[in-house]
Structure formats: structure tokens, C-alpha cells
N, CA and C of each residue as an Amber inpcrd file, in Angstrom:
protein
   222
 121.9020000  67.3930000 172.1610000 122.8930000  68.1330000 171.4080000
 123.4880000  69.2060000 172.3220000 124.7840000  69.2600000 172.3430000
 125.4950000  70.3020000 173.0720000 125.6180000  71.5190000 172.1680000
 125.2510000  72.6900000 172.6630000 125.3520000  73.9240000 171.8860000
 126.3470000  74.8410000 172.5940000 127.3740000  75.2700000 171.8590000
 128.4150000  76.1390000 172.4090000 128.5290000  77.4010000 171.5690000
 128.9180000  78.4850000 172.1940000 129.1970000  79.7260000 171.4860000
 130.7060000  79.8930000 171.4130000 131.2170000  80.1190000 170.2160000
 132.6480000  80.3330000 170.0020000 132.8240000  81.5360000 169.1010000
 133.9320000  82.2340000 169.2700000 134.2870000  83.3620000 168.4030000
 135.3680000  82.9270000 167.4230000 135.6000000  83.7490000 166.4040000
 136.6720000  83.4660000 165.4440000 137.9760000  83.1910000 166.1860000
 138.6590000  82.1320000 165.7910000 139.9420000  81.7770000 166.4030000
 139.8080000  80.8710000 167.6190000 138.6130000  80.7090000 168.1610000
 138.4220000  79.8430000 169.3270000 138.1540000  78.4110000 168.8710000
 138.4440000  77.4670000 169.7670000 138.3760000  76.0430000 169.4080000
 137.5100000  75.2500000 170.3660000 137.1940000  74.0440000 169.9200000
 136.4940000  73.0450000 170.7220000 137.3010000  71.7600000 170.6080000
 137.5280000  71.0750000 171.7050000 138.2410000  69.7970000 171.7080000
 137.2360000  68.6720000 171.8740000 137.4290000  67.6010000 171.1050000
 136.6420000  66.3870000 171.2480000 137.6290000  65.2710000 171.5490000
 137.5990000  64.7910000 172.7610000 138.5920000  63.8070000 173.1840000
 139.9740000  64.4270000 173.1370000 140.9840000  63.5600000 173.0160000
 142.3740000  64.0310000 172.9720000 142.8290000  64.3760000 171.5610000
 142.1310000  63.8420000 170.5440000 142.6730000  63.8660000 169.1860000
 141.9940000  64.8110000 168.2050000 140.8410000  65.3610000 168.5630000
 140.0900000  66.1640000 167.5920000 139.9240000  67.5910000 168.1150000
 140.2430000  68.5530000 167.2420000 140.0850000  69.9640000 167.5830000
 139.3510000  70.6660000 166.4340000 138.2980000  71.3770000 166.7780000
 137.5230000  72.1420000 165.8010000 137.7290000  73.6160000 166.1150000
 138.1990000  74.3680000 165.1130000 138.4870000  75.7900000 165.2840000
 137.5770000  76.6140000 164.3840000 137.0200000  77.6740000 164.9270000
 136.2200000  78.6060000 164.1350000 137.2020000  79.5160000 163.4060000
 137.2120000  79.4380000 162.0900000 138.1260000  80.2260000 161.2720000
 137.5150000  81.5850000 160.9640000 136.2480000  81.5700000 160.5480000
 135.5830000  82.8150000 160.1740000 134.0830000  82.6120000 160.2620000
 133.3790000  83.6470000 160.6770000 131.9190000  83.6110000 160.6400000
 131.4210000  84.9660000 160.1650000 130.5070000  84.9180000 159.1950000
 129.8620000  86.1400000 158.7410000 128.5460000  85.7680000 158.0810000
 127.5850000  86.6510000 158.1980000 126.2320000  86.4020000 157.7110000
 125.7390000  85.0750000 158.2770000 125.3370000  84.1560000 157.4370000
 124.8410000  82.8750000 157.9460000 125.8030000  81.7290000 157.6440000
 127.0950000  82.0340000 157.4680000 128.0930000  81.0030000 157.1970000
 129.1680000  80.9970000 158.2740000 129.6320000  79.7890000 158.5780000
 130.7370000  79.6080000 159.5150000 131.7780000  78.7500000 158.8210000
 133.0150000  79.2130000 158.8160000 134.1220000  78.4440000 158.2440000
 134.8730000  77.8190000 159.4160000 135.0040000  76.4820000 159.3890000
 135.6680000  75.7950000 160.4900000 136.8710000  75.0220000 159.9710000
 137.8200000  74.8120000 160.8600000 138.9630000  73.9530000 160.5890000
 138.9050000  72.7770000 161.5430000 139.2630000  71.5960000 161.0530000
 139.2020000  70.3920000 161.8760000 140.5620000  69.7080000 161.8500000
 141.1420000  69.5130000 163.0280000 142.3700000  68.7210000 163.1680000
 141.9670000  67.3880000 163.7730000 142.2870000  66.3070000 163.0570000
 141.9520000  64.9660000 163.5260000 142.9550000  63.9790000 162.9500000
 143.1040000  62.8200000 163.5780000 143.9960000  61.7950000 163.0300000
 143.5400000  61.3770000 161.6300000 144.4890000  60.9370000 160.8230000
 144.1980000  60.5390000 159.4420000 143.2050000  59.3890000 159.3430000
 143.1150000  58.5580000 160.3800000 142.2180000  57.4050000 160.3160000
 140.7560000  57.7680000 160.6030000 140.4830000  59.0150000 160.9240000
 139.1150000  59.4650000 161.1690000 138.6030000  60.1520000 159.9120000
 137.5360000  59.5860000 159.3470000 136.9510000  60.1390000 158.1350000
 136.0470000  61.3110000 158.5060000 136.2110000  62.4230000 157.8020000
 135.4060000  63.6180000 158.0450000 134.6880000  63.9600000 156.7470000
 133.3620000  63.9570000 156.8000000 132.5510000  64.2590000 155.6330000
 131.4760000  65.2680000 155.9890000 131.0730000  66.0680000 154.9990000
 129.8890000  66.8860000 155.1830000 128.7020000  65.9430000 155.3080000
 127.7210000  66.3140000 156.1340000 126.5960000  65.4300000 156.4060000
 125.8630000  65.0270000 155.1350000 125.6570000  65.9630000 154.2030000
 124.9110000  65.6230000 152.9900000 125.6620000  64.5990000 152.1380000
 126.9910000  64.6380000 152.1270000 127.7680000  63.6350000 151.3880000
 127.7130000  62.2790000 152.0810000 127.7610000  62.2930000 153.4030000
 127.6590000  61.0620000 154.1850000 126.3280000  60.3740000 153.9030000
 125.2280000  61.1440000 153.9450000 123.9030000  60.5760000 153.7190000
 123.7330000  60.0890000 152.2780000 124.2730000  60.8420000 151.3220000
 124.1950000  60.4330000 149.9180000 124.9130000  59.1030000 149.6980000
 126.1010000  58.9710000 150.2710000 126.8710000  57.7400000 150.1470000
 126.1310000  56.5790000 150.8070000 125.5760000  56.8230000 151.9900000
 124.8270000  55.7800000 152.6980000 123.6240000  55.3190000 151.8750000
 122.8970000  56.2630000 151.2790000 121.7320000  55.9310000 150.4650000
 122.1250000  55.1570000 149.2070000 123.2220000  55.5770000 148.5610000
 123.6940000  54.8590000 147.3740000 124.1200000  53.4360000 147.7210000
 124.7800000  53.2600000 148.8620000 125.1830000  51.9200000 149.2880000
 123.9680000  51.0480000 149.5840000 122.9540000  51.6260000 150.2140000
 121.7310000  50.8710000 150.5000000 121.0530000  50.4530000 149.2040000
 120.9990000  51.3400000 148.2280000 120.3810000  51.0130000 146.9320000
 121.1770000  49.9360000 146.2080000 122.4890000  50.0310000 146.2570000
 123.3310000  49.0230000 145.6080000 123.1280000  47.6570000 146.2620000
 123.0130000  47.6220000 147.5840000 122.7770000  46.3620000 148.2970000
 121.4290000  45.7790000 147.8980000 120.4290000  46.6280000 147.7700000
 119.0990000  46.1730000 147.3680000 119.1560000  45.5810000 145.9640000
 119.8650000  46.2570000 145.0570000 119.9960000  45.7650000 143.6870000
 120.7070000  44.4180000 143.6340000 121.7140000  44.2320000 144.4520000
 122.4410000  42.9560000 144.4880000 121.5100000  41.8510000 144.9720000
 120.7070000  42.1630000 145.9860000 119.7440000  41.1770000 146.4850000
 118.7650000  40.7580000 145.4080000 118.2770000  41.7110000 144.6190000
 117.3530000  41.4000000 143.5340000 118.0350000  40.5600000 142.4520000
 119.2900000  40.8670000 142.1430000 120.0350000  40.0740000 141.1570000
 120.2390000  38.6430000 141.6360000 120.5600000  38.4810000 142.9180000
 120.7530000  37.1340000 143.4580000 119.4670000  36.3280000 143.3710000
 118.3370000  36.9480000 143.6730000 117.0490000  36.2580000 143.5500000
 116.8100000  35.8460000 142.0900000 117.1220000  36.7270000 141.1670000
 116.9310000  36.4610000 139.7490000 117.7630000  35.2570000 139.3050000
 119.0440000  35.2360000 139.6610000 119.9160000  34.1490000 139.2350000
 119.5750000  32.8350000 139.9330000 119.1120000  32.9110000 141.1810000
 118.7050000  31.7070000 141.8910000 117.5090000  31.0610000 141.2070000
 116.5430000  31.8810000 140.7690000 115.3660000  31.3700000 140.0760000
 115.7630000  30.7590000 138.7250000 116.7190000  31.3680000 138.0330000
 117.1680000  30.8750000 136.7130000 117.7630000  29.4820000 136.8110000
 118.4890000  29.2170000 137.9020000 119.1700000  27.9300000 138.0620000
 118.1880000  26.8160000 138.3920000 117.0590000  27.1130000 138.9610000
 116.0830000  26.0840000 139.3530000 115.2970000  25.6020000 138.2080000
């Protein structure tokens, strides 16, 4: 993991297309702004993980349903 120190108003570039700017920092919170192309999805990590877990559970449920219907047909 790369760790950088930035002040309010300073930015970090990722490649040519992504810029992260520190908008405000106080206490234990940092407010950031992200400029990126529209085709790049940006999510908070907890939402990303929640969605991934829900998709995994849905896939598992579909697998169980397929097994159930396969047994019914035999």
C-alpha cells in the first residue's frame, strides 16, 4: 500500500484519467473528491463488499434451485 500525505486542496493522480482531491479534513474524517471517467464505477468499500456478498449468496441460491429442479425431473 502506498501511503501519501496531502493537505486540503491537494490532489493525487492515478494514471491519466483519475484525480483524487482532498476537500476537507478534520478530526478523524477526510472529505475527498474524485474525478474519473463515467465508465469507472466508484463505490465505498463497504457497499462494494455488500454487493459482492449478496451476488455470491444469490448465485448459491440459484445453484440450489437448479439441483432441486433437476432432481424433480428425474
